[in-house]
PDB file of N, H, CA, C and O in Angstrom:
ATOM      1  N   MET A   1    -165.250 140.500 182.825  1.00  0.00           N
ATOM      2  CA  MET A   1    -166.259 141.574 182.020  1.00  0.00           C
ATOM      3  C   MET A   1    -167.115 142.376 182.701  1.00  0.00           C
ATOM      4  O   MET A   1    -167.383 143.524 182.346  1.00  0.00           O
ATOM      5  N   GLY A   2    -167.649 141.730 183.851  1.00  0.00           N
ATOM      6  H   GLY A   2    -167.431 140.798 184.139  1.00  0.00           H
ATOM      7  CA  GLY A   2    -168.914 142.660 184.689  1.00  0.00           C
ATOM      8  C   GLY A   2    -167.866 143.576 185.467  1.00  0.00           C
ATOM      9  O   GLY A   2    -168.337 144.656 185.826  1.00  0.00           O
ATOM     10  N   GLN A   3    -166.583 143.351 185.781  1.00  0.00           N
ATOM     11  H   GLN A   3    -166.201 142.474 185.490  1.00  0.00           H
ATOM     12  CA  GLN A   3    -166.092 144.693 186.400  1.00  0.00           C
ATOM     13  C   GLN A   3    -165.940 145.721 185.588  1.00  0.00           C
ATOM     14  O   GLN A   3    -166.220 146.867 185.938  1.00  0.00           O
ATOM     15  N   GLU A   4    -165.394 145.360 184.202  1.00  0.00           N
ATOM     16  H   GLU A   4    -165.166 144.429 183.917  1.00  0.00           H
ATOM     17  CA  GLU A   4    -165.245 146.409 183.095  1.00  0.00           C
ATOM     18  C   GLU A   4    -166.471 147.273 183.070  1.00  0.00           C
ATOM     19  O   GLU A   4    -166.410 148.497 183.176  1.00  0.00           O
ATOM     20  N   LEU A   5    -167.914 146.403 182.883  1.00  0.00           N
ATOM     21  H   LEU A   5    -167.964 145.408 182.797  1.00  0.00           H
ATOM     22  CA  LEU A   5    -168.968 147.284 182.760  1.00  0.00           C
ATOM     23  C   LEU A   5    -169.656 147.764 183.856  1.00  0.00           C
ATOM     24  O   LEU A   5    -170.814 148.163 183.729  1.00  0.00           O
ATOM     25  N   ASN A   6    -169.009 147.775 185.049  1.00  0.00           N
ATOM     26  H   ASN A   6    -168.069 147.451 185.152  1.00  0.00           H
ATOM     27  CA  ASN A   6    -169.480 148.273 186.380  1.00  0.00           C
ATOM     28  C   ASN A   6    -170.896 147.614 186.852  1.00  0.00           C
ATOM     29  O   ASN A   6    -171.829 148.212 187.387  1.00  0.00           O
ATOM     30  N   VAL A   7    -170.828 146.397 186.558  1.00  0.00           N
ATOM     31  H   VAL A   7    -170.070 145.912 186.123  1.00  0.00           H
ATOM     32  CA  VAL A   7    -172.271 145.726 187.289  1.00  0.00           C
ATOM     33  C   VAL A   7    -171.973 144.640 188.118  1.00  0.00           C
ATOM     34  O   VAL A   7    -170.916 144.012 188.182  1.00  0.00           O
ATOM     35  N   GLY A   8    -172.963 144.487 188.716  1.00  0.00           N
ATOM     36  H   GLY A   8    -173.821 144.997 188.664  1.00  0.00           H
ATOM     37  CA  GLY A   8    -172.723 143.337 189.868  1.00  0.00           C
ATOM     38  C   GLY A   8    -172.992 141.749 189.391  1.00  0.00           C
ATOM     39  O   GLY A   8    -172.600 140.750 189.993  1.00  0.00           O
ATOM     40  N   ALA A   9    -173.644 141.784 188.345  1.00  0.00           N
ATOM     41  H   ALA A   9    -173.963 142.596 187.856  1.00  0.00           H
ATOM     42  CA  ALA A   9    -174.052 140.163 187.915  1.00  0.00           C
ATOM     43  C   ALA A   9    -173.935 140.568 186.270  1.00  0.00           C
ATOM     44  O   ALA A   9    -173.892 141.659 185.703  1.00  0.00           O
ATOM     45  N   VAL A  10    -173.909 139.345 185.837  1.00  0.00           N
ATOM     46  H   VAL A  10    -173.944 138.459 186.297  1.00  0.00           H
ATOM     47  CA  VAL A  10    -173.985 139.080 184.230  1.00  0.00           C
ATOM     48  C   VAL A  10    -174.586 137.978 183.930  1.00  0.00           C
ATOM     49  O   VAL A  10    -174.413 136.916 184.527  1.00  0.00           O
ATOM     50  N   LEU A  11    -175.488 138.192 182.790  1.00  0.00           N
ATOM     51  H   LEU A  11    -175.629 139.055 182.305  1.00  0.00           H
ATOM     52  CA  LEU A  11    -176.322 136.864 182.418  1.00  0.00           C
ATOM     53  C   LEU A  11    -175.496 136.267 181.097  1.00  0.00           C
ATOM     54  O   LEU A  11    -175.054 136.960 180.181  1.00  0.00           O
ATOM     55  N   LEU A  12    -175.400 134.923 181.207  1.00  0.00           N
ATOM     56  H   LEU A  12    -175.759 134.360 181.951  1.00  0.00           H
ATOM     57  CA  LEU A  12    -174.840 134.151 180.295  1.00  0.00           C
ATOM     58  C   LEU A  12    -175.944 133.364 179.737  1.00  0.00           C
ATOM     59  O   LEU A  12    -176.991 133.176 180.356  1.00  0.00           O
ATOM     60  N   GLY A  13    -175.692 132.878 178.501  1.00  0.00           N
ATOM     61  H   GLY A  13    -174.841 133.030 177.998  1.00  0.00           H
ATOM     62  CA  GLY A  13    -176.847 132.068 177.947  1.00  0.00           C
ATOM     63  C   GLY A  13    -176.257 131.434 176.717  1.00  0.00           C
ATOM     64  O   GLY A  13    -175.263 131.898 176.157  1.00  0.00           O
ATOM     65  N   ARG A  14    -176.942 130.286 176.288  1.00  0.00           N
ATOM     66  H   ARG A  14    -177.749 129.910 176.744  1.00  0.00           H
ATOM     67  CA  ARG A  14    -176.926 129.523 175.111  1.00  0.00           C
ATOM     68  C   ARG A  14    -178.182 128.896 174.697  1.00  0.00           C
ATOM     69  O   ARG A  14    -178.989 128.434 175.504  1.00  0.00           O
ATOM     70  N   VAL A  15    -178.358 128.883 173.249  1.00  0.00           N
ATOM     71  H   VAL A  15    -177.703 129.258 172.593  1.00  0.00           H
ATOM     72  CA  VAL A  15    -179.324 128.344 172.844  1.00  0.00           C
ATOM     73  C   VAL A  15    -179.244 127.500 171.656  1.00  0.00           C
ATOM     74  O   VAL A  15    -178.671 127.879 170.635  1.00  0.00           O
ATOM     75  N   LEU A  16    -179.803 126.374 171.772  1.00  0.00           N
ATOM     76  H   LEU A  16    -180.269 126.067 172.602  1.00  0.00           H
ATOM     77  CA  LEU A  16    -179.532 125.455 170.929  1.00  0.00           C
ATOM     78  C   LEU A  16    -180.989 124.995 170.198  1.00  0.00           C
ATOM     79  O   LEU A  16    -182.094 125.038 170.740  1.00  0.00           O
ATOM     80  N   LEU A  17    -180.672 124.512 168.727  1.00  0.00           N
ATOM     81  H   LEU A  17    -179.774 124.477 168.287  1.00  0.00           H
ATOM     82  CA  LEU A  17    -181.850 124.439 168.167  1.00  0.00           C
ATOM     83  C   LEU A  17    -181.743 122.876 167.479  1.00  0.00           C
ATOM     84  O   LEU A  17    -180.903 122.803 166.583  1.00  0.00           O
ATOM     85  N   PHE A  18    -182.416 121.739 167.755  1.00  0.00           N
ATOM     86  H   PHE A  18    -183.098 121.797 168.483  1.00  0.00           H
ATOM     87  CA  PHE A  18    -182.296 120.747 167.303  1.00  0.00           C
ATOM     88  C   PHE A  18    -183.624 120.377 166.779  1.00  0.00           C
ATOM     89  O   PHE A  18    -184.488 119.959 167.550  1.00  0.00           O
ATOM     90  N   GLY A  19    -183.870 120.523 165.326  1.00  0.00           N
ATOM     91  H   GLY A  19    -183.168 120.863 164.700  1.00  0.00           H
ATOM     92  CA  GLY A  19    -185.040 120.487 164.648  1.00  0.00           C
ATOM     93  C   GLY A  19    -186.173 121.279 165.280  1.00  0.00           C
ATOM     94  O   GLY A  19    -185.995 122.496 165.234  1.00  0.00           O
ATOM     95  N   GLU A  20    -187.235 120.893 165.829  1.00  0.00           N
ATOM     96  H   GLU A  20    -187.379 119.905 165.866  1.00  0.00           H
ATOM     97  CA  GLU A  20    -188.068 121.684 166.611  1.00  0.00           C
ATOM     98  C   GLU A  20    -187.919 121.533 168.041  1.00  0.00           C
ATOM     99  O   GLU A  20    -188.836 121.999 168.717  1.00  0.00           O
ATOM    100  N   GLN A  21    -186.808 120.894 168.736  1.00  0.00           N
ATOM    101  H   GLN A  21    -186.063 120.516 168.187  1.00  0.00           H
ATOM    102  CA  GLN A  21    -186.502 121.099 170.148  1.00  0.00           C
ATOM    103  C   GLN A  21    -185.472 122.281 170.064  1.00  0.00           C
ATOM    104  O   GLN A  21    -184.497 122.447 169.331  1.00  0.00           O
ATOM    105  N   LEU A  22    -186.145 123.220 171.295  1.00  0.00           N
ATOM    106  H   LEU A  22    -186.936 123.085 171.890  1.00  0.00           H
ATOM    107  CA  LEU A  22    -185.256 124.250 171.819  1.00  0.00           C
ATOM    108  C   LEU A  22    -184.670 124.051 173.242  1.00  0.00           C
ATOM    109  O   LEU A  22    -185.419 123.912 174.208  1.00  0.00           O
ATOM    110  N   ILE A  23    -183.469 124.040 173.343  1.00  0.00           N
ATOM    111  H   ILE A  23    -182.860 124.153 172.558  1.00  0.00           H
ATOM    112  CA  ILE A  23    -182.762 124.045 174.356  1.00  0.00           C
ATOM    113  C   ILE A  23    -182.208 125.462 174.958  1.00  0.00           C
ATOM    114  O   ILE A  23    -181.418 126.103 174.264  1.00  0.00           O
ATOM    115  N   ILE A  24    -182.534 125.871 176.005  1.00  0.00           N
ATOM    116  H   ILE A  24    -183.175 125.350 176.569  1.00  0.00           H
ATOM    117  CA  ILE A  24    -182.144 127.385 176.409  1.00  0.00           C
ATOM    118  C   ILE A  24    -181.240 127.250 177.863  1.00  0.00           C
ATOM    119  O   ILE A  24    -181.893 127.103 178.896  1.00  0.00           O
ATOM    120  N   ARG A  25    -180.000 127.292 177.937  1.00  0.00           N
ATOM    121  H   ARG A  25    -179.470 127.412 177.098  1.00  0.00           H
ATOM    122  CA  ARG A  25    -179.363 127.512 179.067  1.00  0.00           C
ATOM    123  C   ARG A  25    -179.054 128.734 179.459  1.00  0.00           C
ATOM    124  O   ARG A  25    -178.500 129.534 178.705  1.00  0.00           O
ATOM    125  N   ALA A  26    -179.397 129.014 180.733  1.00  0.00           N
ATOM    126  H   ALA A  26    -179.847 128.364 181.345  1.00  0.00           H
ATOM    127  CA  ALA A  26    -179.205 130.569 181.111  1.00  0.00           C
ATOM    128  C   ALA A  26    -178.722 130.617 182.595  1.00  0.00           C
ATOM    129  O   ALA A  26    -179.197 129.832 183.415  1.00  0.00           O
ATOM    130  N   GLU A  27    -177.678 131.633 182.973  1.00  0.00           N
ATOM    131  H   GLU A  27    -177.291 132.271 182.307  1.00  0.00           H
ATOM    132  CA  GLU A  27    -177.119 131.576 184.315  1.00  0.00           C
ATOM    133  C   GLU A  27    -176.750 133.039 184.678  1.00  0.00           C
ATOM    134  O   GLU A  27    -176.297 133.839 183.859  1.00  0.00           O
ATOM    135  N   LEU A  28    -176.968 133.288 185.872  1.00  0.00           N
ATOM    136  H   LEU A  28    -177.336 132.638 186.537  1.00  0.00           H
ATOM    137  CA  LEU A  28    -176.742 134.571 186.274  1.00  0.00           C
ATOM    138  C   LEU A  28    -175.420 134.457 187.012  1.00  0.00           C
ATOM    139  O   LEU A  28    -175.435 133.665 187.953  1.00  0.00           O
ATOM    140  N   VAL A  29    -174.234 135.118 186.762  1.00  0.00           N
ATOM    141  H   VAL A  29    -174.222 135.762 185.998  1.00  0.00           H
ATOM    142  CA  VAL A  29    -173.255 134.945 187.431  1.00  0.00           C
ATOM    143  C   VAL A  29    -172.683 136.467 188.132  1.00  0.00           C
ATOM    144  O   VAL A  29    -172.708 137.537 187.523  1.00  0.00           O
ATOM    145  N   ASP A  30    -172.209 136.293 189.439  1.00  0.00           N
ATOM    146  H   ASP A  30    -172.189 135.424 189.933  1.00  0.00           H
ATOM    147  CA  ASP A  30    -171.702 137.333 190.113  1.00  0.00           C
ATOM    148  C   ASP A  30    -170.476 138.024 189.584  1.00  0.00           C
ATOM    149  O   ASP A  30    -169.404 137.420 189.626  1.00  0.00           O
ATOM    150  N   ALA A  31    -170.538 139.124 189.138  1.00  0.00           N
ATOM    151  H   ALA A  31    -171.408 139.615 189.104  1.00  0.00           H
ATOM    152  CA  ALA A  31    -169.439 139.828 188.497  1.00  0.00           C
ATOM    153  C   ALA A  31    -168.188 139.585 189.437  1.00  0.00           C
ATOM    154  O   ALA A  31    -167.160 139.149 188.918  1.00  0.00           O
ATOM    155  N   THR A  32    -168.226 139.852 190.829  1.00  0.00           N
ATOM    156  H   THR A  32    -169.061 140.207 191.251  1.00  0.00           H
ATOM    157  CA  THR A  32    -167.007 140.122 191.371  1.00  0.00           C
ATOM    158  C   THR A  32    -166.242 138.864 191.711  1.00  0.00           C
ATOM    159  O   THR A  32    -165.027 138.878 191.911  1.00  0.00           O
ATOM    160  N   ASP A  33    -167.153 137.539 191.783  1.00  0.00           N
ATOM    161  H   ASP A  33    -168.139 137.528 191.620  1.00  0.00           H
ATOM    162  CA  ASP A  33    -166.186 136.284 192.049  1.00  0.00           C
ATOM    163  C   ASP A  33    -166.445 135.114 191.090  1.00  0.00           C
ATOM    164  O   ASP A  33    -165.944 133.995 191.206  1.00  0.00           O
ATOM    165  N   GLY A  34    -167.220 135.482 190.209  1.00  0.00           N
ATOM    166  H   GLY A  34    -167.627 136.391 190.115  1.00  0.00           H
ATOM    167  CA  GLY A  34    -167.720 134.310 189.250  1.00  0.00           C
ATOM    168  C   GLY A  34    -168.647 133.164 189.845  1.00  0.00           C
ATOM    169  O   GLY A  34    -168.858 132.094 189.273  1.00  0.00           O
ATOM    170  N   SER A  35    -169.016 133.429 190.709  1.00  0.00           N
ATOM    171  H   SER A  35    -168.845 134.298 191.174  1.00  0.00           H
ATOM    172  CA  SER A  35    -170.149 132.493 191.421  1.00  0.00           C
ATOM    173  C   SER A  35    -171.434 132.340 190.687  1.00  0.00           C
ATOM    174  O   SER A  35    -171.970 133.383 190.310  1.00  0.00           O
ATOM    175  N   GLN A  36    -171.950 131.329 190.452  1.00  0.00           N
ATOM    176  H   GLN A  36    -171.515 130.482 190.758  1.00  0.00           H
ATOM    177  CA  GLN A  36    -173.248 131.364 190.030  1.00  0.00           C
ATOM    178  C   GLN A  36    -174.256 131.648 190.951  1.00  0.00           C
ATOM    179  O   GLN A  36    -174.249 130.967 191.976  1.00  0.00           O
ATOM    180  N   LEU A  37    -175.288 132.661 190.798  1.00  0.00           N
ATOM    181  H   LEU A  37    -175.294 133.215 189.965  1.00  0.00           H
ATOM    182  CA  LEU A  37    -176.256 133.215 191.378  1.00  0.00           C
ATOM    183  C   LEU A  37    -177.415 132.186 190.999  1.00  0.00           C
ATOM    184  O   LEU A  37    -178.184 131.788 191.874  1.00  0.00           O
ATOM    185  N   TRP A  38    -177.501 131.850 189.942  1.00  0.00           N
ATOM    186  H   TRP A  38    -176.877 132.173 189.231  1.00  0.00           H
ATOM    187  CA  TRP A  38    -179.066 131.312 189.353  1.00  0.00           C
ATOM    188  C   TRP A  38    -178.476 130.857 188.271  1.00  0.00           C
ATOM    189  O   TRP A  38    -177.603 131.482 187.668  1.00  0.00           O
ATOM    190  N   GLY A  39    -179.016 129.454 187.867  1.00  0.00           N
ATOM    191  H   GLY A  39    -179.725 128.947 188.357  1.00  0.00           H
ATOM    192  CA  GLY A  39    -179.048 128.956 186.548  1.00  0.00           C
ATOM    193  C   GLY A  39    -180.061 127.940 186.384  1.00  0.00           C
ATOM    194  O   GLY A  39    -180.591 127.394 187.351  1.00  0.00           O
ATOM    195  N   GLU A  40    -180.368 127.649 185.064  1.00  0.00           N
ATOM    196  H   GLU A  40    -179.937 128.094 184.278  1.00  0.00           H
ATOM    197  CA  GLU A  40    -181.471 126.710 184.615  1.00  0.00           C
ATOM    198  C   GLU A  40    -181.292 126.484 183.084  1.00  0.00           C
ATOM    199  O   GLU A  40    -180.716 127.242 182.303  1.00  0.00           O
ATOM    200  N   GLN A  41    -181.873 125.341 182.816  1.00  0.00           N
ATOM    201  H   GLN A  41    -182.340 124.725 183.450  1.00  0.00           H
ATOM    202  CA  GLN A  41    -181.926 124.882 181.497  1.00  0.00           C
ATOM    203  C   GLN A  41    -183.327 124.641 181.236  1.00  0.00           C
ATOM    204  O   GLN A  41    -184.091 124.065 182.010  1.00  0.00           O
ATOM    205  N   TYR A  42    -183.654 125.169 179.970  1.00  0.00           N
ATOM    206  H   TYR A  42    -183.033 125.637 179.341  1.00  0.00           H
ATOM    207  CA  TYR A  42    -185.080 124.695 179.622  1.00  0.00           C
ATOM    208  C   TYR A  42    -185.062 124.123 178.513  1.00  0.00           C
ATOM    209  O   TYR A  42    -184.280 124.485 177.634  1.00  0.00           O
ATOM    210  N   ASN A  43    -185.975 123.061 178.338  1.00  0.00           N
ATOM    211  H   ASN A  43    -186.610 122.767 179.052  1.00  0.00           H
ATOM    212  CA  ASN A  43    -186.110 122.068 177.126  1.00  0.00           C
ATOM    213  C   ASN A  43    -187.448 122.299 176.800  1.00  0.00           C
ATOM    214  O   ASN A  43    -188.368 121.932 177.531  1.00  0.00           O
ATOM    215  N   ARG A  44    -187.627 122.966 175.600  1.00  0.00           N
ATOM    216  H   ARG A  44    -186.880 123.264 175.006  1.00  0.00           H
ATOM    217  CA  ARG A  44    -189.081 123.306 175.073  1.00  0.00           C
ATOM    218  C   ARG A  44    -189.106 123.029 173.480  1.00  0.00           C
ATOM    219  O   ARG A  44    -188.135 122.957 172.727  1.00  0.00           O
ATOM    220  N   HIS A  45    -190.450 122.895 173.178  1.00  0.00           N
ATOM    221  H   HIS A  45    -191.238 122.954 173.791  1.00  0.00           H
ATOM    222  CA  HIS A  45    -190.736 122.810 171.597  1.00  0.00           C
ATOM    223  C   HIS A  45    -190.688 124.117 170.953  1.00  0.00           C
ATOM    224  O   HIS A  45    -191.251 125.032 171.554  1.00  0.00           O
ATOM    225  N   LEU A  46    -190.055 124.402 169.719  1.00  0.00           N
ATOM    226  H   LEU A  46    -189.598 123.659 169.231  1.00  0.00           H
ATOM    227  CA  LEU A  46    -189.776 125.953 169.319  1.00  0.00           C
ATOM    228  C   LEU A  46    -191.032 126.635 169.386  1.00  0.00           C
ATOM    229  O   LEU A  46    -191.080 127.858 169.511  1.00  0.00           O
ATOM    230  N   THR A  47    -192.253 125.773 169.296  1.00  0.00           N
ATOM    231  H   THR A  47    -192.214 124.779 169.195  1.00  0.00           H
ATOM    232  CA  THR A  47    -193.312 127.006 169.262  1.00  0.00           C
ATOM    233  C   THR A  47    -193.838 127.731 170.499  1.00  0.00           C
ATOM    234  O   THR A  47    -194.775 128.527 170.566  1.00  0.00           O
ATOM    235  N   ASP A  48    -192.845 127.177 171.687  1.00  0.00           N
ATOM    236  H   ASP A  48    -192.084 126.530 171.633  1.00  0.00           H
ATOM    237  CA  ASP A  48    -192.953 127.592 173.136  1.00  0.00           C
ATOM    238  C   ASP A  48    -192.295 128.804 173.281  1.00  0.00           C
ATOM    239  O   ASP A  48    -192.473 129.407 174.339  1.00  0.00           O
ATOM    240  N   ILE A  49    -191.481 129.343 172.331  1.00  0.00           N
ATOM    241  H   ILE A  49    -191.337 128.853 171.472  1.00  0.00           H
ATOM    242  CA  ILE A  49    -190.392 130.293 172.509  1.00  0.00           C
ATOM    243  C   ILE A  49    -190.773 131.543 173.209  1.00  0.00           C
ATOM    244  O   ILE A  49    -189.929 132.020 173.967  1.00  0.00           O
ATOM    245  N   PHE A  50    -191.901 132.144 173.076  1.00  0.00           N
ATOM    246  H   PHE A  50    -192.586 131.756 172.460  1.00  0.00           H
ATOM    247  CA  PHE A  50    -192.228 133.157 173.526  1.00  0.00           C
ATOM    248  C   PHE A  50    -192.735 133.121 175.058  1.00  0.00           C
ATOM    249  O   PHE A  50    -192.484 134.005 175.876  1.00  0.00           O
ATOM    250  N   ALA A  51    -193.428 132.053 175.295  1.00  0.00           N
ATOM    251  H   ALA A  51    -193.633 131.334 174.630  1.00  0.00           H
ATOM    252  CA  ALA A  51    -193.904 131.517 176.854  1.00  0.00           C
ATOM    253  C   ALA A  51    -192.472 131.214 177.603  1.00  0.00           C
ATOM    254  O   ALA A  51    -192.370 131.540 178.786  1.00  0.00           O
ATOM    255  N   VAL A  52    -191.362 130.590 176.925  1.00  0.00           N
ATOM    256  H   VAL A  52    -191.446 130.325 175.965  1.00  0.00           H
ATOM    257  CA  VAL A  52    -190.198 130.231 177.712  1.00  0.00           C
ATOM    258  C   VAL A  52    -189.291 131.630 178.153  1.00  0.00           C
ATOM    259  O   VAL A  52    -188.582 131.721 179.156  1.00  0.00           O
ATOM    260  N   GLN A  53    -189.507 132.631 177.174  1.00  0.00           N
ATOM    261  H   GLN A  53    -190.083 132.558 176.360  1.00  0.00           H
ATOM    262  CA  GLN A  53    -188.932 133.794 177.220  1.00  0.00           C
ATOM    263  C   GLN A  53    -189.528 134.561 178.617  1.00  0.00           C
ATOM    264  O   GLN A  53    -188.803 134.942 179.536  1.00  0.00           O
ATOM    265  N   GLU A  54    -190.984 134.702 178.575  1.00  0.00           N
ATOM    266  H   GLU A  54    -191.573 134.392 177.829  1.00  0.00           H
ATOM    267  CA  GLU A  54    -191.453 135.075 179.883  1.00  0.00           C
ATOM    268  C   GLU A  54    -190.971 134.374 181.153  1.00  0.00           C
ATOM    269  O   GLU A  54    -190.659 134.903 182.220  1.00  0.00           O
ATOM    270  N   GLU A  55    -190.973 133.274 180.876  1.00  0.00           N
ATOM    271  H   GLU A  55    -191.226 132.844 180.009  1.00  0.00           H
ATOM    272  CA  GLU A  55    -190.518 132.423 182.085  1.00  0.00           C
ATOM    273  C   GLU A  55    -189.082 132.497 182.625  1.00  0.00           C
ATOM    274  O   GLU A  55    -188.820 132.387 183.823  1.00  0.00           O
ATOM    275  N   ILE A  56    -188.161 132.693 181.647  1.00  0.00           N
ATOM    276  H   ILE A  56    -188.374 132.782 180.674  1.00  0.00           H
ATOM    277  CA  ILE A  56    -186.772 132.963 182.114  1.00  0.00           C
ATOM    278  C   ILE A  56    -186.719 134.453 182.617  1.00  0.00           C
ATOM    279  O   ILE A  56    -186.013 134.712 183.592  1.00  0.00           O
ATOM    280  N   ALA A  57    -187.359 135.331 182.060  1.00  0.00           N
ATOM    281  H   ALA A  57    -187.932 135.120 181.268  1.00  0.00           H
ATOM    282  CA  ALA A  57    -187.373 136.803 182.561  1.00  0.00           C
ATOM    283  C   ALA A  57    -187.852 136.725 184.208  1.00  0.00           C
ATOM    284  O   ALA A  57    -187.232 137.098 185.204  1.00  0.00           O
ATOM    285  N   ARG A  58    -188.762 136.297 184.130  1.00  0.00           N
ATOM    286  H   ARG A  58    -189.266 135.994 183.321  1.00  0.00           H
ATOM    287  CA  ARG A  58    -189.673 136.160 185.488  1.00  0.00           C
ATOM    288  C   ARG A  58    -188.655 135.408 186.786  1.00  0.00           C
ATOM    289  O   ARG A  58    -188.488 135.723 187.964  1.00  0.00           O
ATOM    290  N   GLU A  59    -188.165 134.428 186.043  1.00  0.00           N
ATOM    291  H   GLU A  59    -188.300 134.172 185.086  1.00  0.00           H
ATOM    292  CA  GLU A  59    -187.052 133.670 187.245  1.00  0.00           C
ATOM    293  C   GLU A  59    -185.788 134.401 187.398  1.00  0.00           C
ATOM    294  O   GLU A  59    -185.401 134.532 188.558  1.00  0.00           O
ATOM    295  N   ILE A  60    -185.073 134.898 186.471  1.00  0.00           N
ATOM    296  H   ILE A  60    -185.388 134.792 185.528  1.00  0.00           H
ATOM    297  CA  ILE A  60    -184.179 135.832 186.710  1.00  0.00           C
ATOM    298  C   ILE A  60    -184.581 137.275 187.695  1.00  0.00           C
ATOM    299  O   ILE A  60    -183.812 137.641 188.583  1.00  0.00           O
ATOM    300  N   SER A  61    -185.492 137.789 187.485  1.00  0.00           N
ATOM    301  H   SER A  61    -186.117 137.491 186.763  1.00  0.00           H
ATOM    302  CA  SER A  61    -186.160 138.659 188.212  1.00  0.00           C
ATOM    303  C   SER A  61    -186.280 138.466 189.634  1.00  0.00           C
ATOM    304  O   SER A  61    -185.987 139.337 190.453  1.00  0.00           O
ATOM    305  N   GLU A  62    -186.816 137.041 189.992  1.00  0.00           N
ATOM    306  H   GLU A  62    -187.054 136.333 189.327  1.00  0.00           H
ATOM    307  CA  GLU A  62    -187.008 136.943 191.304  1.00  0.00           C
ATOM    308  C   GLU A  62    -185.732 136.441 192.004  1.00  0.00           C
ATOM    309  O   GLU A  62    -185.570 136.545 193.220  1.00  0.00           O
ATOM    310  N   GLY A  63    -184.758 135.844 191.091  1.00  0.00           N
ATOM    311  H   GLY A  63    -184.890 135.759 190.103  1.00  0.00           H
ATOM    312  CA  GLY A  63    -183.314 135.542 191.519  1.00  0.00           C
ATOM    313  C   GLY A  63    -182.646 136.647 191.926  1.00  0.00           C
ATOM    314  O   GLY A  63    -182.128 136.614 193.043  1.00  0.00           O
ATOM    315  N   LEU A  64    -182.540 137.692 191.206  1.00  0.00           N
ATOM    316  H   LEU A  64    -182.960 137.719 190.299  1.00  0.00           H
ATOM    317  CA  LEU A  64    -182.170 139.032 191.693  1.00  0.00           C
ATOM    318  C   LEU A  64    -182.575 139.546 192.912  1.00  0.00           C
ATOM    319  O   LEU A  64    -181.795 140.171 193.630  1.00  0.00           O
ATOM    320  N   ARG A  65    -183.815 139.320 193.229  1.00  0.00           N
ATOM    321  H   ARG A  65    -184.449 138.813 192.645  1.00  0.00           H
ATOM    322  CA  ARG A  65    -184.290 139.827 194.490  1.00  0.00           C
ATOM    323  C   ARG A  65    -184.158 139.087 195.755  1.00  0.00           C
ATOM    324  O   ARG A  65    -184.408 139.570 196.859  1.00  0.00           O
ATOM    325  N   SER A  66    -183.711 137.770 195.510  1.00  0.00           N
ATOM    326  H   SER A  66    -183.508 137.378 194.612  1.00  0.00           H
ATOM    327  CA  SER A  66    -183.168 137.060 196.587  1.00  0.00           C
ATOM    328  C   SER A  66    -181.607 137.152 196.869  1.00  0.00           C
ATOM    329  O   SER A  66    -181.112 136.535 197.812  1.00  0.00           O
TER     330      SER A  66
END
């Protein structure tokens, strides 16, 4: 998919909600060979959704710089 979009990396994610428990799995994958560049799972309370959004964006940005 990344090659069709002419990008170097693709962000994949999954969000699960169990009651008030929010589980987010995100990974950055190299589009050329499918290797994982970065990946993390976040387990938070639903009320923390905006804080975890900022945390994920920051960590992805840091991962792209390295």
